[in-house]
N, C-alpha and C positions, 0 to 999 in steps of 0.2 A: 503494500500501500502507498503511496504517495501521495505527500501535502504542500498544499498551499497555502500560506499561514498570513492570517491577518490583515484579510483585503475586501477591498471595497467592492461589492459585488455587484452589477448592475443586471438584474434582470430584465424580466416582462415589463415589470410593475413598478420597477425604479427600482431606487440603489436603497441597497443593505449593505450596513457600515462594520468594517472588521469582522468577518467573517473564515473560516476554515474552511478550503475544499480537500474533499480527500478522495485520489481515483486510481484507479487498476487498472490493469491491463486492458487502457484505454477507454473505460467508464467512471463518468462521476460514481463515485459510492455514497458518497454522505456528504451535506453540507453544514457546520454549526460555526455557534456561534463561538470569537476569541474567546475565553478564558481570562486573558490578561485585558484588563480596558486601559491600564495605565497608559497603553503606548499605541497612537492615533496612528492608523492606517495609511501606510501614502502610495501604495498603488490603486490601481483599479485593474480588477479583472472583469475583462471583458469574452463575450462569447466569441468564437473566429468568425470573421467577416464570411458573409455567404455574396458573390457577382453573378448573376444571372445572364450576363450578356459582356463576356470581353472580348476580343480579336486577338489578344495580342501581350507577350509581354516578354523583358530579356533581350530585346531588340528581335525578337521572332513575329511577325504576323503569322499567324498559322495556314491560313488559305495560301499563301502563299511560295509558303516550306512546310509542308503539312507532314514532318516527318516526327517517330516516335523520340528521335533525340534533341526538337524541337518543343514537344507537349513535355516534355520533360524539365526540360528548363525554364518555359512558363510556366509550370508545377511548381519549381523552385524560388523563381522571383516572385510568385503570389504568395509563397509561403513564409518567405521572409518577409513582405510586408500584411501576415496577420489571416491572408484571406484564405480557409481552409476546408471552401467549398465553393466553385465554379462549375458553370457550363462558359466551353469554349462556344465562340461564335462564327457561324459564316455568312458574309452576304451574300447577293443576287449574284450566281457565278455561273458557267456550264455546267451539267451533268456530270460530266469528267472529272471536276475540282470537285466535286460535294462528293461523288463516289470515290475518290482518292481518300477526302477527308473523312472521311465515315468510316472506312478501310484501318487507315492508320491507328482510329479511337478502337475500334472493333481488337484488333491484335493488342492494343494497348492496356485495354481495358482492368484484364487481371490484374498489373502492377499498378493502375493509376493510385492514385493519393487521394488529391484535392478536385480532380478535375471528372464534375460528376456525369460530362457528356456536350452532346449541341446542343444548340441553339443554332436553330437554321433561320436565319434575320432575312427571308426570300424565297426563291423567287417571286410568289405568288402574291405581287405587293401590286398601288396603282403606281403607275409610268411618271400619274402627273404628283403624284409626291414621293418620289425617288428619292431624293435629295444628291449622296453620292452613290448609290448605288450602278450599273451601268445597264441601262436602259434596254440595253438589245439582248439579255438576259431575263426580262421581266418574261414573266408566262400567265396565265390562268391552268390554274391545277386541273389536268383529270381525275376522277377516281379509281384510275385503274395508277395513273401515275403514283398518285398519293399510295396506295397500297403495295406498290411495286420499292418504292422510296421504303419504307416502312418495314416491309419484310430484309430487303439488304439493312437497314438501321440495325435489325436484331435487338432493340431496345436501346441504341445508343441514342437517338432522337429523344430528347427532354423536352424541347421547345420548339415553336415556329411561329414566326412573326409574318400575318398575311393579312391583305384587306379584303376585307368579307363581302364588301360589296360587291366587287367582280369574283367569288367565288361561288360554285352551287354550295345550297345546305348541306345536302350529300357529303359532301369534301371534310367541312367542319364536321360535321359529327360523327364521321369516322375516326379523323385525328382524335376528337375528344374521345368517344369510344377505345380507341387503344391509347389511352393515359396519356398523351401529349398535352402539355400545356399547352394553351393557346390564345393570343395576344394579336390584339387589333393595333394592327401599325401601320406606316406609310401608306395611309390609308385617305381617301376622299370624302369618307362618310358621312353623310348627312347624320344630326344629332339624331333623326329616328331611325336610320339604317342600321347608326349605332348601339342604341338603345337596346334595339335587337336584335344585334347581335352576342348582347350581352347577356338579355332575356334565353334567348339558344344555349348559353354556357358557356361563351367565349370568356373566360375568368381575367383576363386582365389588357394591359395597353403598355405599345413599350415607347420609349423617350416623351413623356406625355411633354405636348407643344410642339415639338419635331416631327419633321414630315407627317403630317397631320391640318386637315379643315378646322382653321383657328373658330376661338370663340368670338364671337359676332355676336352683337344686339339682336341683332335680327336672322343671325345664321349660326345659331346655338354651339352649331358644330361637336366633333367628338369628347374635347374637353368640360364642357357641359355635361356631357350623355355620362358619359365616369363618373363627376364629380355627384353625378342626379342618382346616380345608379345606390342601389345597396350593397354589394356583393363585388364588385368589381375593381380591379386594382388597376397600378400603374407605376409605371418603374417613371424614374427623373433622373437627369443629369446635372449633378449639382456645383456645376465648376463656376457658372456665372458665364458664361460663354454661349451653352444651348440654349440657358433658359435663367434670361434674368433671376439675380436672386429674391424682389422682391416679389415673381413670380412663381418661385418654389415657397415662399412663405407665406401665398396665401392658397395656392395647391394642398400644403400640409396644414393646416389649421382647419379645408372645408374636407380631406380626403380619411383624416389619421393613422388609423392604421391600415388604409388600402393603398398608401402611396411608401415606395421601398428604392432604394436606392441603387443606381448600375454605375459602372464606371463607362460604359462604352468604351474599353481603352483600346486605340492600335499603337503602334510603332512604327518609327521607322521605316520606308518599303521605298524599294527602287526600281522591283519588277513584278510586272504582270497589271493585271486590268486596277487595280487599288492601290497606287503608290501616293501611300500620305506622306505629307512633307509638316514638320513641327516649323509654325510662324506665331511667336509672340503668345507664347502657351498655349495654344490648342494646335491640331493638325489639319490641314487642308492637303485637298486632292492640286495637281497639277493646274485646274481652271482655276483656281481659287475655292472653289466650292468647302464649304466646313464639313469633315468627314469628324471621326473617334474623336477621344476627348486623351488626353492624359496625365486624366487624375488619377488616384487612388482611393481604395474602399475612406482610408483612415481621412486622406483630404475632405474628401467628400463629407464625413460627418464632421469634422474643424469647418469646412464653410457653411452647413449646416447651423450647425450652432453661432458661429461667431455673425452671421450676415443675413442668418434670415431665421430668426425669433426661434429658433427649434430649441426646445430643450438637451440636453444632453442626455440625456436617458432615452429620449424619441427620437434620438438622431438614430442612437446605437441602434436601435428598433428595427431603424428602417435599412440598416445596414447586415441585418442579422432575423431580428425574429417575426420579421413582414416578408421578405421573401421564401425563407423555411417554411411558412405557413402556406403559400402562395404554391410550392411543390409537395407539399405535404409530410412533411419532414419535421415540424415544431421540435417532437417528442423527441428527435434524433440529434438534430443540431438547432443552432442559430439562441438556444438559452442552456445557461447555466442552473444545469436542474441535473437531480440524482436519475441514474442512467440513462443519460445523453451522452454524446461522445465527449472528450476531455477535449475539445476544440477551444485552445484559449488561448488569449492577449492579454497579456500586465501589458498598463500604459505606465509611465511617470506621471509626477507632479503636473509637470509641462505637456502629459496625454500625446508622450511619443513612446514609442513600441521598445518596452526590454524586453521581454521575452515572448515567444511564441511555443506552443506547445498542438504538436497536433496529435491525435488519439491515444493524448497520455504523452506522448516525444518530444522533448524540444527540439529547437529547429536550431541548430547555431546560426545566428544572427552575423551578417554583414552589417554595421549600421548605420551607412552610405544607401544602401540598397532598401532597407526596410523604414525608413520615416522620410 
């Protein structure tokens, strides 16, 4: 049995001071109050971060170089940054690239650590809201194609972003019936179309406000549909560039536990259809189109607290517990609770990473890479 003593623990309900955490064989076994009240806890203990949309790390864009060595490098880098669960994301691309990436994840999954599987962002999106996606690869799905894709994926495809206004209902239902989280995104859906999609079972929304019909006073659009829906969730990029901090503030106040953080992070890439270049703290395509972010999950949390009037407890939940609920793993990951995986991040008083544990094993940190 191993022990972390006298920690300020962040649970889904808020901060619990001066706690001892016992863990064994990768799982939390006991949480108890520290008996010595004379010494104030100086460390903050968080669940490991969950990022359901990230394209690459460690200088490797997965879709451009889909190899086992590269997914291993991406995993290592994200563990350094406290991300203990993630979905590697693929943007709209050719079937050949998708199949190559899926094949790598299938081959690697027996040794995978924090990579849970794939998020396919496209190609079944609306070209009107393609953003940085390549127009030539965008298309409508057929049921036969979806069946073949999921059969080939063999359980590795965990999430898919699509434009429901362009897809047949039986396609969406097939995905839902086969436990794929379906996200509304890169879409021109009207308020009515988006509301119908959520009512039919689409669970969430990809990078709220970006690449979607806007909120207007006579055309309420997708943001109003998800704001008003009792269950639908949404991800958001809290870098102040993709969405202004004041808009993040409003969305967090309205959606509460239905809003979660993603990084949508990419990395420098000079080959293939997605050539991302860093400019002034963001990534753009060669034509200047805004693409992915340069964020980490910890920086996203800090931005929510510093700039968006979000409490630290809520910001942590947005990066841990809320995405875990979306993928129906909240009893396993995303919170510090008995029988949950011992995926833990220890922050110092300055809220920088001091330690990371993945399934109870401490990750050796390169401090320059972790914060």
